[in-house]
DSSP file (Angstrom, degrees, kcal/mol; ACC not computed):
  #  RESIDUE AA STRUCTURE BP1 BP2  ACC     N-H-->O    O-->H-N    N-H-->O    O-->H-N    TCO  KAPPA ALPHA  PHI   PSI    X-CA   Y-CA   Z-CA
    1    1 A M              0   0    0      0, 0.0     2,-0.4     0, 0.0     0, 0.0   0.000 360.0 360.0 360.0 131.9   40.6   -7.5   51.4
    2    2 A E        -     0   0    0      1,-0.0     2,-0.6     2,-0.0     0, 0.0  -0.644 360.0-137.4 -87.6 137.3   39.0  -10.2   49.3
    3    3 A R        -     0   0    0     -2,-0.4     2,-0.6    94,-0.1    -1,-0.0  -0.805  10.7-147.1 -96.8 125.9   38.8  -13.7   50.8
    4    4 A M        +     0   0    0     -2,-0.6     2,-0.4     2,-0.0    -2,-0.0  -0.794  23.0 173.8 -94.0 122.7   39.5  -16.5   48.5
    5    5 A T        -     0   0    0     -2,-0.6     2,-0.4    88,-0.0    -2,-0.0  -0.939  21.5-143.3-127.9 151.4   37.6  -19.7   49.2
    6    6 A T        -     0   0    0     -2,-0.4     2,-0.4     0, 0.0    87,-0.1  -0.929  21.0-123.9-115.1 138.4   37.4  -23.0   47.3
    7    7 A R        -     0   0    0     -2,-0.4     2,-0.3    86,-0.0    79,-0.0  -0.649  24.1-141.1 -80.8 130.8   34.2  -24.9   47.1
    8    8 A K        -     0   0    0     -2,-0.4    82,-0.1    78,-0.3    20,-0.1  -0.738  12.4-125.2 -95.8 146.1   34.5  -28.5   48.3
    9    9 A R     >  -     0   0    0     -2,-0.3     4,-2.2     1,-0.2     3,-0.3  -0.783  11.6-159.0 -95.9 114.1   32.7  -31.3   46.5
   10   10 A P  H  > S+     0   0    0      0, 0.0     4,-2.4     0, 0.0     5,-0.2   0.895  93.1  54.3 -60.4 -38.5   30.5  -33.3   48.8
   11   11 A W  H  > S+     0   0    0      1,-0.2     4,-2.1     2,-0.2     5,-0.1   0.889 108.6  49.3 -60.2 -39.9   30.5  -36.4   46.4
   12   12 A L  H  > S+     0   0    0     -3,-0.3     4,-2.5     2,-0.2    -1,-0.2   0.908 108.8  51.4 -69.1 -40.6   34.3  -36.4   46.4
   13   13 A A  H  X S+     0   0    0     -4,-2.2     4,-1.5     1,-0.2    -2,-0.2   0.897 113.0  47.1 -61.5 -37.7   34.5  -36.2   50.2
   14   14 A A  H  X S+     0   0    0     -4,-2.4     4,-1.4    -5,-0.2    -2,-0.2   0.881 111.1  49.8 -72.4 -36.2   32.1  -39.2   50.4
   15   15 A M  H  X S+     0   0    0     -4,-2.1     4,-1.8     1,-0.2    -2,-0.2   0.903 110.3  50.6 -68.4 -40.9   34.0  -41.2   47.8
   16   16 A L  H  X S+     0   0    0     -4,-2.5     4,-2.1     1,-0.2     7,-0.3   0.855 109.1  51.6 -65.4 -33.8   37.3  -40.6   49.6
   17   17 A S  H  < S+     0   0    0     -4,-1.5    -1,-0.2     6,-0.2    -2,-0.2   0.798 105.5  56.0 -73.9 -27.0   35.7  -41.8   52.9
   18   18 A V  H  < S+     0   0    0     -4,-1.4    -1,-0.2     1,-0.2    -2,-0.2   0.893 108.2  48.2 -65.5 -39.6   34.5  -44.9   51.1
   19   19 A L  H  < S-     0   0    0     -4,-1.8     2,-0.3     1,-0.3    -2,-0.2   0.929 134.5  -3.1 -64.6 -46.2   38.1  -45.6   50.2
   20   20 A A  S >< S-     0   0    0     -4,-2.1     3,-2.1    -5,-0.1     4,-0.5  -0.958  81.2-105.2-151.3 130.2   39.4  -45.0   53.7
   21   21 A T  T 3  S+     0   0    0     -2,-0.3    -4,-0.1     1,-0.3    -3,-0.1  -0.302 107.7  14.0 -55.7 125.3   37.7  -43.9   56.8
   22   22 A G  T 3> S+     0   0    0     53,-0.1     4,-1.5    15,-0.1    -1,-0.3   0.226  94.0 107.6  93.9 -15.1   38.6  -40.3   57.6
   23   23 A L  H <> S+     0   0    0     -3,-2.1     4,-1.8    -7,-0.3    -6,-0.2   0.869  77.9  52.1 -63.1 -39.1   40.0  -39.6   54.1
   24   24 A G  H  > S+     0   0    0     -4,-0.5     4,-1.1     1,-0.2    -1,-0.2   0.860 107.5  52.7 -67.5 -32.6   37.1  -37.4   53.1
   25   25 A H  H  4>S+     0   0    0      2,-0.2     5,-3.3     1,-0.2    -1,-0.2   0.811 105.7  54.6 -73.9 -29.5   37.5  -35.4   56.3
   26   26 A L  H ><5S+     0   0    0     -4,-1.5     3,-1.6     3,-0.2    -2,-0.2   0.912 105.5  53.0 -62.4 -42.4   41.2  -34.9   55.4
   27   27 A Y  H 3<5S+     0   0    0     -4,-1.8    -2,-0.2     1,-0.3    -1,-0.2   0.792 109.1  48.8 -60.4 -33.3   40.1  -33.5   52.1
   28   28 A L  T 3<5S-     0   0    0     -4,-1.1    -1,-0.3    -5,-0.1    -2,-0.2   0.339 116.9-118.0 -89.0   3.4   37.8  -31.1   54.0
   29   29 A R  T < 5S+     0   0    0     -3,-1.6     2,-0.6     1,-0.2    -3,-0.2   0.848  71.0 136.5  57.1  40.6   40.8  -30.2   56.2
   30   30 A R     >< +     0   0    0     -5,-3.3     4,-2.1     1,-0.2    -1,-0.2  -0.722  21.5 168.0-109.7  78.7   39.1  -31.5   59.4
   31   31 A W  H  > S+     0   0    0     -2,-0.6     4,-2.3     1,-0.2     5,-0.2   0.929  72.9  48.0 -63.6 -48.8   42.1  -33.2   60.9
   32   32 A K  H  > S+     0   0    0      1,-0.2     4,-2.4     2,-0.2    -1,-0.2   0.887 111.8  50.5 -58.0 -40.5   40.6  -33.8   64.3
   33   33 A R  H  > S+     0   0    0      2,-0.2     4,-2.4     1,-0.2    -1,-0.2   0.902 109.6  50.8 -65.6 -41.3   37.4  -35.2   62.9
   34   34 A A  H  X S+     0   0    0     -4,-2.1     4,-1.9     1,-0.2    -2,-0.2   0.906 111.8  46.8 -67.0 -41.2   39.3  -37.6   60.7
   35   35 A L  H  X S+     0   0    0     -4,-2.3     4,-2.6     2,-0.2    -1,-0.2   0.863 110.2  55.3 -63.0 -38.7   41.3  -38.8   63.7
   36   36 A G  H  X S+     0   0    0     -4,-2.4     4,-2.5     2,-0.2    -2,-0.2   0.909 108.6  46.6 -58.3 -45.9   38.0  -39.1   65.6
   37   37 A W  H  X S+     0   0    0     -4,-2.4     4,-2.5     2,-0.2    -2,-0.2   0.886 112.7  50.0 -67.8 -38.5   36.5  -41.3   63.0
   38   38 A L  H  X S+     0   0    0     -4,-1.9     4,-2.4     2,-0.2    -2,-0.2   0.922 111.7  47.6 -66.1 -42.4   39.6  -43.4   62.8
   39   39 A A  H  X S+     0   0    0     -4,-2.6     4,-2.5     2,-0.2    -2,-0.2   0.890 112.5  50.5 -64.0 -39.1   39.7  -43.8   66.6
   40   40 A T  H  X S+     0   0    0     -4,-2.5     4,-2.6     2,-0.2    -2,-0.2   0.910 110.1  49.4 -59.7 -45.6   36.0  -44.7   66.6
   41   41 A L  H  X S+     0   0    0     -4,-2.5     4,-2.5     2,-0.2    -2,-0.2   0.912 111.6  48.9 -60.6 -46.2   36.5  -47.3   63.9
   42   42 A Y  H  X S+     0   0    0     -4,-2.4     4,-2.5     2,-0.2     5,-0.2   0.940 112.4  47.0 -58.8 -49.5   39.4  -48.8   65.8
   43   43 A V  H  X S+     0   0    0     -4,-2.5     4,-2.7     1,-0.2     5,-0.3   0.906 113.6  47.6 -63.2 -43.3   37.5  -49.0   69.1
   44   44 A V  H  X S+     0   0    0     -4,-2.6     4,-2.4     1,-0.2     5,-0.4   0.886 111.4  51.4 -65.6 -35.8   34.5  -50.5   67.5
   45   45 A A  H  X S+     0   0    0     -4,-2.5     4,-1.2    -5,-0.2    -2,-0.2   0.900 114.3  42.8 -60.5 -44.9   36.5  -53.0   65.6
   46   46 A V  H  < S+     0   0    0     -4,-2.5    -2,-0.2    -5,-0.2    -1,-0.2   0.910 121.4  39.2 -70.6 -42.6   38.3  -54.1   68.7
   47   47 A L  H  < S+     0   0    0     -4,-2.7    -2,-0.2    -5,-0.2    -3,-0.2   0.836 129.2  21.2 -78.3 -34.9   35.3  -54.2   71.0
   48   48 A F  H  < S+     0   0    0     -4,-2.4    -3,-0.2    -5,-0.3    -2,-0.1   0.545 106.2  71.6-118.3  -8.4   32.5  -55.6   68.8
   49   49 A V  S  < S-     0   0    0     -4,-1.2    19,-0.1    -5,-0.4    -1,-0.1  -0.935  78.0-120.8-117.6 131.6   34.1  -57.5   65.9
   50   50 A P    >>  -     0   0    0      0, 0.0     4,-1.8     0, 0.0     3,-0.6  -0.334  24.1-122.2 -68.0 147.7   35.8  -60.9   66.3
   51   51 A S  H 3> S+     0   0    0      1,-0.2     4,-2.2     2,-0.2     5,-0.2   0.788 110.7  60.3 -63.3 -27.1   39.5  -60.9   65.2
   52   52 A S  H 3> S+     0   0    0      2,-0.2     4,-2.2     1,-0.2    -1,-0.2   0.887 104.4  49.0 -66.9 -37.1   38.8  -63.7   62.7
   53   53 A V  H <> S+     0   0    0     -3,-0.6     4,-2.7     2,-0.2    -2,-0.2   0.902 111.0  50.3 -65.8 -40.2   36.3  -61.5   60.9
   54   54 A L  H  X S+     0   0    0     -4,-1.8     4,-2.3     2,-0.2    -2,-0.2   0.904 109.6  50.9 -65.7 -39.3   38.8  -58.5   60.8
   55   55 A D  H  X S+     0   0    0     -4,-2.2     4,-1.6     2,-0.2    -1,-0.2   0.925 113.0  45.6 -63.3 -43.5   41.5  -60.8   59.4
   56   56 A T  H  X>S+     0   0    0     -4,-2.2     5,-1.8     1,-0.2     4,-1.1   0.901 111.3  52.8 -62.5 -41.2   39.1  -62.0   56.7
   57   57 A L  H  <5S+     0   0    0     -4,-2.7    -2,-0.2     1,-0.2     3,-0.2   0.885 112.0  45.0 -64.9 -38.0   38.0  -58.4   56.0
   58   58 A F  H  <5S+     0   0    0     -4,-2.3    -1,-0.2     1,-0.2    -2,-0.2   0.784 112.5  50.3 -80.1 -25.8   41.6  -57.2   55.5
   59   59 A T  H  <5S-     0   0    0     -4,-1.6    -1,-0.2    -5,-0.2    -2,-0.2   0.616 112.4-118.6 -87.7 -11.1   42.7  -60.2   53.3
   60   60 A G  T  <5 +     0   0    0     -4,-1.1    -3,-0.2    -3,-0.2    -4,-0.1   0.675  64.5 141.1  87.0  18.0   39.6  -59.7   51.0
   61   61 A G      < -     0   0    0     -5,-1.8    -1,-0.2    -6,-0.2     2,-0.2  -0.247  66.2 -66.0 -81.6 174.3   38.0  -63.1   51.7
   62   62 A P        -     0   0    0      0, 0.0     2,-0.4     0, 0.0    -1,-0.2  -0.435  59.1-159.8 -65.8 131.6   34.3  -63.7   52.1
   63   63 A V        -     0   0    0     -2,-0.2     2,-0.8    -3,-0.1     3,-0.1  -0.911  23.4-117.6-122.0 142.1   33.0  -62.0   55.2
   64   64 A D     >  -     0   0    0     -2,-0.4     4,-1.7     1,-0.2     3,-0.3  -0.651  25.6-153.3 -72.6 113.1   29.9  -62.5   57.3
   65   65 A L  H  > S+     0   0    0     -2,-0.8     4,-0.6     1,-0.2     7,-0.2   0.860  90.5  55.1 -64.2 -36.9   28.2  -59.2   56.9
   66   66 A L  H >4 S+     0   0    0      1,-0.2     3,-0.5     2,-0.2    -1,-0.2   0.880 109.1  47.8 -62.1 -38.3   26.4  -59.5   60.2
   67   67 A A  H 34 S+     0   0    0     -3,-0.3    -1,-0.2     1,-0.2    -2,-0.2   0.829 116.6  43.2 -70.4 -31.9   29.6  -60.0   62.1
   68   68 A A  H >X S+     0   0    0     -4,-1.7     4,-2.1     1,-0.2     3,-0.5   0.389  84.6 105.6 -93.1   0.9   31.3  -57.1   60.3
   69   69 A A  H <X S+     0   0    0     -4,-0.6     4,-2.7    -3,-0.5     5,-0.2   0.846  73.8  55.9 -55.6 -42.5   28.1  -54.8   60.7
   70   70 A P  H 3> S+     0   0    0      0, 0.0     4,-2.0     0, 0.0    -1,-0.2   0.914 111.4  44.0 -62.4 -38.7   29.6  -52.6   63.4
   71   71 A V  H <> S+     0   0    0     -3,-0.5     4,-2.0     2,-0.2    -2,-0.2   0.880 114.9  48.2 -64.9 -42.5   32.6  -51.8   61.3
   72   72 A L  H  X S+     0   0    0     -4,-2.1     4,-2.5     2,-0.2    -1,-0.2   0.864 109.6  54.3 -68.8 -35.3   30.5  -51.2   58.2
   73   73 A L  H  X S+     0   0    0     -4,-2.7     4,-2.2    -5,-0.2    -2,-0.2   0.942 110.1  45.3 -59.0 -51.9   28.1  -49.0   60.3
   74   74 A V  H  X S+     0   0    0     -4,-2.0     4,-1.7     1,-0.2    -2,-0.2   0.843 114.1  48.9 -63.4 -35.9   30.9  -46.8   61.4
   75   75 A S  H  X S+     0   0    0     -4,-2.0     4,-2.0     2,-0.2    -1,-0.2   0.892 111.8  49.7 -71.7 -38.4   32.4  -46.5   57.9
   76   76 A G  H  X S+     0   0    0     -4,-2.5     4,-2.3     1,-0.2    -2,-0.2   0.881 110.5  49.8 -67.6 -38.3   28.9  -45.7   56.5
   77   77 A L  H  X S+     0   0    0     -4,-2.2     4,-2.5     2,-0.2    -1,-0.2   0.838 108.5  53.6 -69.2 -32.4   28.4  -43.0   59.1
   78   78 A C  H  X S+     0   0    0     -4,-1.7     4,-2.3     2,-0.2    -2,-0.2   0.896 108.0  49.6 -67.8 -38.1   31.7  -41.6   58.3
   79   79 A V  H  X S+     0   0    0     -4,-2.0     4,-2.3     2,-0.2    -2,-0.2   0.945 112.8  47.2 -63.4 -46.2   30.9  -41.4   54.6
   80   80 A L  H  X S+     0   0    0     -4,-2.3     4,-2.8     1,-0.2     5,-0.2   0.906 111.0  51.5 -57.9 -43.5   27.6  -39.7   55.5
   81   81 A D  H  X S+     0   0    0     -4,-2.5     4,-2.7     1,-0.2     5,-0.2   0.911 109.5  49.7 -64.4 -43.5   29.3  -37.3   57.8
   82   82 A A  H  X S+     0   0    0     -4,-2.3     4,-2.0     2,-0.2    -1,-0.2   0.918 112.0  48.3 -60.9 -44.8   31.9  -36.3   55.2
   83   83 A Y  H  X S+     0   0    0     -4,-2.3     4,-2.1     2,-0.2    -2,-0.2   0.951 116.0  42.3 -60.0 -51.9   29.2  -35.7   52.6
   84   84 A L  H  X S+     0   0    0     -4,-2.8     4,-2.9     1,-0.2     5,-0.2   0.891 112.2  54.2 -65.9 -35.7   27.0  -33.6   54.9
   85   85 A L  H  X S+     0   0    0     -4,-2.7     4,-2.3    -5,-0.2    -1,-0.2   0.874 109.5  47.5 -68.5 -36.7   30.0  -31.7   56.3
   86   86 A A  H  X S+     0   0    0     -4,-2.0     4,-2.6    -5,-0.2   -78,-0.3   0.913 113.1  49.6 -68.0 -41.4   31.1  -30.7   52.8
   87   87 A H  H  X S+     0   0    0     -4,-2.1     4,-2.3     2,-0.2    -2,-0.2   0.956 114.5  43.5 -62.0 -50.6   27.5  -29.6   51.9
   88   88 A V  H  X S+     0   0    0     -4,-2.9     4,-2.8     1,-0.2     5,-0.2   0.897 111.9  53.8 -64.4 -40.7   27.2  -27.5   55.1
   89   89 A Q  H  X S+     0   0    0     -4,-2.3     4,-2.7    -5,-0.2    -1,-0.2   0.930 109.5  47.7 -60.4 -45.0   30.6  -26.0   54.7
   90   90 A N  H  X S+     0   0    0     -4,-2.6     4,-2.2     1,-0.2    -2,-0.2   0.926 112.7  49.1 -61.3 -42.4   29.8  -24.9   51.1
   91   91 A T  H  X S+     0   0    0     -4,-2.3     4,-1.9     1,-0.2    -2,-0.2   0.930 112.7  47.4 -64.4 -44.3   26.5  -23.4   52.3
   92   92 A F  H  X S+     0   0    0     -4,-2.8     4,-2.4     1,-0.2    -1,-0.2   0.923 112.3  50.0 -62.6 -44.4   28.3  -21.5   55.2
   93   93 A E  H  X S+     0   0    0     -4,-2.7     4,-2.2     1,-0.2    -1,-0.2   0.883 109.2  51.6 -62.7 -36.6   31.0  -20.2   52.9
   94   94 A R  H  X S+     0   0    0     -4,-2.2     4,-0.7     1,-0.2    -1,-0.2   0.882 112.6  45.6 -69.8 -37.7   28.4  -19.0   50.4
   95   95 A L  H  < S+     0   0    0     -4,-1.9     3,-0.3     2,-0.2    -2,-0.2   0.867 112.9  50.8 -69.7 -38.1   26.6  -17.1   53.3
   96   96 A V  H  < S+     0   0    0     -4,-2.4    -2,-0.2     1,-0.2    -1,-0.2   0.886 107.7  52.0 -68.6 -40.4   29.8  -15.6   54.6
   97   97 A T  H  < S+     0   0    0     -4,-2.2     2,-0.8    -5,-0.2    -1,-0.2   0.641  82.1  99.8 -79.8 -11.8   31.0  -14.3   51.3
   98   98 A I     <  -     0   0    0     -4,-0.7     2,-0.4    -3,-0.3    -4,-0.0  -0.641  62.6-168.8 -71.1 114.9   27.8  -12.5   50.6
   99   99 A E        -     0   0    0     -2,-0.8     2,-0.6     3,-0.0    -2,-0.1  -0.816  26.1-118.5-111.1 147.3   28.8   -9.0   51.6
  100  100 A V        -     0   0    0     -2,-0.4     2,-0.1     1,-0.1    -2,-0.0  -0.753  43.5-114.7 -78.4 121.1   26.6   -5.9   52.0
  101  101 A S        -     0   0    0     -2,-0.6    -1,-0.1     1,-0.1     3,-0.0  -0.367  23.9-133.6 -66.2 133.5   27.9   -3.6   49.5
  102  102 A Q        -     0   0    0     -2,-0.1     2,-0.1     1,-0.1    -1,-0.1  -0.665  27.6-105.3 -86.2 139.9   29.5   -0.5   50.8
  103  103 A P        -     0   0    0      0, 0.0     2,-0.1     0, 0.0    -1,-0.1  -0.394  37.4-150.4 -66.1 137.2   28.4    2.8   49.3
  104  104 A T     >  -     0   0    0     -2,-0.1     4,-1.6     1,-0.1     5,-0.1  -0.340  31.8 -96.2 -90.4 179.7   31.1    4.2   47.0
  105  105 A E  H  > S+     0   0    0      1,-0.2     4,-1.4     2,-0.2     5,-0.1   0.890 126.4  53.3 -65.3 -37.0   31.8    7.9   46.2
  106  106 A S  H  > S+     0   0    0      1,-0.2     4,-0.5     2,-0.2    -1,-0.2   0.842 106.6  53.0 -66.9 -32.9   29.7    7.6   43.1
  107  107 A D  H  4 S+     0   0    0      1,-0.2     3,-0.4     2,-0.2    -1,-0.2   0.841 105.4  54.7 -65.3 -36.9   26.8    6.3   45.2
  108  108 A A  H  < S+     0   0    0     -4,-1.6    -1,-0.2     1,-0.2    -2,-0.2   0.837 110.1  45.9 -66.1 -34.3   27.1    9.2   47.6
  109  109 A E  H  < S+     0   0    0     -4,-1.4    -1,-0.2    -5,-0.1    -2,-0.2   0.585  90.8 111.2 -86.3  -8.8   26.7   11.6   44.7
  110  110 A A  S  < S-     0   0    0     -4,-0.5     2,-0.3    -3,-0.4    11,-0.1  -0.313  77.3-107.7 -68.4 146.6   23.8    9.8   43.1
  111  111 A V        -     0   0    0      9,-0.4     9,-2.8    -2,-0.0     2,-0.3  -0.609  38.8-154.8 -72.5 129.4   20.3   11.3   43.1
  112  112 A R  B     -A  119   0A   0     -2,-0.3     7,-0.2     7,-0.2     6,-0.1  -0.851  20.9-104.2-110.7 147.5   18.1    9.5   45.6
  113  113 A C     >  -     0   0    0      5,-2.6     4,-1.3    -2,-0.3    26,-0.1  -0.468  20.2-145.6 -63.9 130.3   14.3    9.2   45.6
  114  114 A P  T  4 S+     0   0    0      0, 0.0    -1,-0.1     0, 0.0    25,-0.1   0.713  97.6  45.3 -71.3 -17.9   12.7   11.4   48.2
  115  115 A S  T  4 S+     0   0    0      3,-0.1    -2,-0.0    17,-0.1    -3,-0.0   0.916 131.6  11.9 -91.4 -51.0   10.0    8.8   48.8
  116  116 A C  T  4 S-     0   0    0      2,-0.1    -1,-0.0    16,-0.1    -4,-0.0   0.628  90.4-128.7-107.4 -16.9   11.9    5.4   49.0
  117  117 A G     <  +     0   0    0     -4,-1.3     2,-0.1     1,-0.3     3,-0.1   0.438  59.4 136.3  86.9   0.7   15.5    6.6   49.3
  118  118 A R        -     0   0    0      1,-0.1    -5,-2.6    -6,-0.1    -1,-0.3  -0.425  63.6 -91.0 -82.0 159.4   16.9    4.4   46.5
  119  119 A A  B     -A  112   0A   0     -7,-0.2     2,-0.3    -2,-0.1    -7,-0.2  -0.386  45.9-147.2 -69.2 144.6   19.4    5.6   43.8
  120  120 A L        -     0   0    0     -9,-2.8     2,-0.6     7,-0.1    -9,-0.4  -0.786  16.6-113.7-114.6 154.2   17.7    7.0   40.7
  121  121 A D    >   -     0   0    0     -2,-0.3     3,-1.4     5,-0.2     5,-0.2  -0.784  26.7-141.1 -84.2 125.1   18.6    7.1   37.0
  122  122 A A  T 3  S+     0   0    0     -2,-0.6    -1,-0.1     1,-0.3    16,-0.0   0.735  96.1  61.1 -62.3 -25.9   19.2   10.7   36.2
  123  123 A D  T 3  S+     0   0    0      2,-0.0    -1,-0.3    -3,-0.0     2,-0.2   0.674  90.7  83.8 -81.1 -13.9   17.5   10.4   32.8
  124  124 A L    <   -     0   0    0     -3,-1.4     4,-0.0     1,-0.1    -4,-0.0  -0.628  63.3-152.8 -90.3 146.1   14.1    9.5   34.3
  125  125 A D  S    S+     0   0    0     -2,-0.2     9,-2.6     2,-0.0     2,-0.3   0.119  82.8  45.4-100.4  21.9   11.5   11.8   35.6
  126  126 A F  B    S-B  133   0B   0      7,-0.3     2,-0.5    -5,-0.2     7,-0.2  -0.976  92.7 -98.4-154.2 157.7   10.1    9.1   38.0
  127  127 A C     >  -     0   0    0      5,-2.3     4,-1.8    -2,-0.3    18,-0.2  -0.693  23.7-155.0 -81.1 125.5   11.5    6.6   40.5
  128  128 A H  T  4 S+     0   0    0     -2,-0.5    -1,-0.1     2,-0.2    -8,-0.1   0.502  91.4  54.3 -78.7  -3.2   11.7    3.2   38.8
  129  129 A W  T  4 S+     0   0    0      3,-0.1    -1,-0.2   -11,-0.1    -9,-0.0   0.873 130.1   7.0 -89.3 -53.3   11.5    1.6   42.2
  130  130 A C  T  4 S-     0   0    0      2,-0.1    -2,-0.2     0, 0.0    15,-0.0   0.425  93.3-123.9-114.0   1.4    8.4    3.1   43.7
  131  131 A T     <  +     0   0    0     -4,-1.8    14,-4.5     1,-0.2     2,-0.3   0.641  49.6 162.7  64.6  21.9    7.1    5.1   40.6
  132  132 A T  E     -C  144   0C   0     12,-0.3    -5,-2.3     1,-0.1    -1,-0.2  -0.568  42.0-118.8 -70.8 128.6    7.0    8.5   42.5
  133  133 A Q  E     -B  126   0C   0     10,-1.6     8,-2.5    -2,-0.3     2,-0.4  -0.482  33.0-155.9 -65.4 131.8    6.8   11.3   40.0
  134  134 A L  E     -C  140   0C   0     -9,-2.6     6,-0.2     6,-0.2     2,-0.1  -0.882   9.6-133.3-115.9 145.8    9.8   13.6   40.2
  135  135 A D    >   -     0   0    0      4,-3.3     3,-1.5    -2,-0.4     6,-0.1  -0.304  44.2 -91.0 -80.0 177.8   10.3   17.2   39.2
  136  136 A G  T 3  S+     0   0    0      1,-0.3    -1,-0.1     2,-0.1    -2,-0.0   0.749 125.4  54.9 -61.5 -26.8   13.4   18.3   37.2
  137  137 A D  T 3  S-     0   0    0      2,-0.1    -1,-0.3     3,-0.0     3,-0.1   0.397 121.1-101.2 -93.3   4.5   15.4   19.0   40.4
  138  138 A G  S <  S+     0   0    0     -3,-1.5     2,-0.2     1,-0.3    -2,-0.1   0.517  81.2 128.6  92.4   7.0   14.8   15.5   41.9
  139  139 A S        -     0   0    0    -26,-0.1    -4,-3.3     1,-0.1    -1,-0.3  -0.620  62.2-104.2 -93.0 157.7   12.1   16.4   44.4
  140  140 A A  E     -C  134   0C   0     -6,-0.2    -6,-0.2    -2,-0.2     2,-0.1  -0.502  27.2-149.5 -80.8 146.5    8.7   14.4   44.4
  141  141 A T  E     -     0   0C   0     -8,-2.5    -1,-0.1     2,-0.3    -8,-0.1  -0.233  42.6 -74.8 -94.4-167.3    5.5   15.7   43.0
  142  142 A D  E    S+     0   0C   0     -2,-0.1    -2,-0.1   -10,-0.1   -10,-0.0   0.909 100.2   7.5 -62.9 -51.5    2.0   14.9   44.2
  143  143 A G  E    S-     0   0C   0      1,-0.1   -10,-1.6   -12,-0.0    -2,-0.3  -0.639  85.4 -69.3-130.3 179.9    1.4   11.3   43.1
  144  144 A P  E     -C  132   0C   0      0, 0.0   -12,-0.3     0, 0.0     2,-0.2  -0.303  63.1 -85.4 -70.7 161.0    3.0    8.2   41.5
  145  145 A H        -     0   0    0    -14,-4.5     2,-0.4   -18,-0.2   -19,-0.1  -0.418  42.2-146.9 -67.3 130.6    3.9    8.2   37.8
  146  146 A E              0   0    0     -2,-0.2    -1,-0.0     1,-0.1   -15,-0.0  -0.866 360.0 360.0-104.4 139.7    1.0    7.3   35.5
  147  147 A N              0   0    0     -2,-0.4    -1,-0.1     0, 0.0    -2,-0.0   0.398 360.0 360.0 -80.4 360.0    1.6    5.3   32.3
């Protein structure tokens, strides 16, 4: 059965996280991680950022960046995490989908090189993999094929 996967775009995950903390993780279908980033942002905002700075941040007024640094740091780490997570997920999916080809019936009937064991082209009188000279019946002769 063939597995259908879609490749996630790391830049899109990062941009969505810039718009709203955790949104990039929702795009990657990492629900718990998105909730974790939202909870982390909330806790950091409540514990380390004065409420006046949060009010100014939400209304869009000028904000003291040093006072809002904890919130900006968490948001930046969320963006970085979404980007890296998408990149790692794509790499993992690529590795998982690489399948070792199973021999088919036609491969089982194919002539194999007696020296290296690889499938041979029936029209050649030598192995194109290891250059072993072959007789007409597919058995090896004394030495490698000479040009």
